[in-house]
C-alpha positions as CSV (number, residue, x, y, z in Angstrom):
1,M,29.7,-2.3,-7.6
2,K,31.5,1.4,-8.5
3,A,29.3,3.2,-10.0
4,S,29.7,7.1,-11.3
5,V,28.4,10.2,-10.2
6,V,26.6,12.2,-13.0
7,R,24.5,15.1,-13.7
8,I,21.5,15.3,-13.5
9,G,20.2,19.6,-13.9
10,N,21.7,21.3,-10.6
11,S,22.2,17.8,-9.4
12,R,24.1,15.0,-8.7
13,G,22.9,11.2,-9.1
14,I,23.9,7.9,-9.9
15,R,22.2,5.5,-12.3
16,I,21.1,2.2,-10.5
17,P,21.6,-1.5,-12.6
18,Q,17.5,-2.9,-12.9
19,P,18.7,-6.6,-10.7
20,I,19.3,-4.2,-7.8
21,L,16.6,-2.2,-7.8
22,E,14.7,-5.8,-7.9
23,A,16.7,-7.4,-5.4
24,C,15.9,-4.4,-2.9
25,G,11.8,-3.1,-4.0
26,I,12.8,-0.2,-5.1
27,E,10.3,1.1,-7.0
28,E,9.0,4.7,-8.3
29,E,9.9,5.8,-4.7
30,V,12.1,5.3,-1.1
31,N,13.2,6.8,1.5
32,L,16.4,8.1,1.5
33,R,18.9,9.9,4.6
34,V,22.5,10.0,5.1
35,Q,23.5,8.0,8.3
36,K,27.4,8.2,8.9
37,R,28.0,9.6,6.2
38,R,26.5,7.0,4.4
39,I,23.5,6.7,2.2
40,V,20.3,5.1,2.9
41,L,17.9,4.4,0.2
42,E,14.6,1.9,1.3
43,A,12.1,1.1,-0.5
44,I,8.8,2.3,0.0
45,K,6.0,-0.4,0.1
46,A,2.7,0.4,-0.9
47,K,0.9,3.4,0.8
48,P,-1.3,1.9,3.6
49,R,-4.7,1.6,2.9
50,A,-3.8,1.3,-0.9
51,G,-6.7,-0.4,-2.9
52,W,-9.0,-0.3,0.4
53,G,-12.2,1.1,-1.8
54,E,-12.1,-1.5,-4.1
55,Q,-12.0,-4.7,-1.1
56,L,-14.9,-2.6,0.3
57,K,-17.1,-2.1,-3.2
58,Q,-16.2,-6.0,-3.7
59,M,-17.5,-6.9,-0.5
60,R,-21.0,-4.7,0.1
61,E,-22.0,-6.1,-3.1
62,S,-21.2,-9.9,-2.4
63,G,-22.9,-8.6,1.1
64,E,-19.9,-9.1,3.4
65,D,-19.9,-6.1,4.6
66,T,-21.8,-6.6,7.6
67,L,-20.8,-6.2,11.4
68,F,-19.4,-8.8,12.7
69,L,-19.9,-7.5,16.8
70,P,-19.3,-10.7,19.5
71,P,-23.2,-11.6,20.9
72,E,-21.8,-10.7,24.8
73,I,-21.5,-7.0,23.3
74,D,-25.2,-5.4,23.5
75,S,-25.7,-3.9,20.0
76,E,-28.5,-2.0,20.7
77,F,-26.5,0.9,22.2
78,Q,-29.9,1.7,24.7
79,D,-27.1,0.6,28.4
80,W,-23.7,2.5,26.7
81,K,-23.3,5.3,28.6
82,W,-21.6,8.4,26.6
């Protein structure tokens, strides 16, 4: 597919058709790099730990936020050396 380079302020850009954006999973941000004189765009997936706060809140409200320790681990910490 051929695309024209257009002026955007002091920079230049190209318009990427929606079907291509969807096929590549590109939403708001991309990683941009140059590799052997080629421009490579990579979709940035959801931010790590995004939504964890709400999920932890729901776990706390439903009583599912207890610490899991296998029985072979001493949870009293009395004999632990730091």
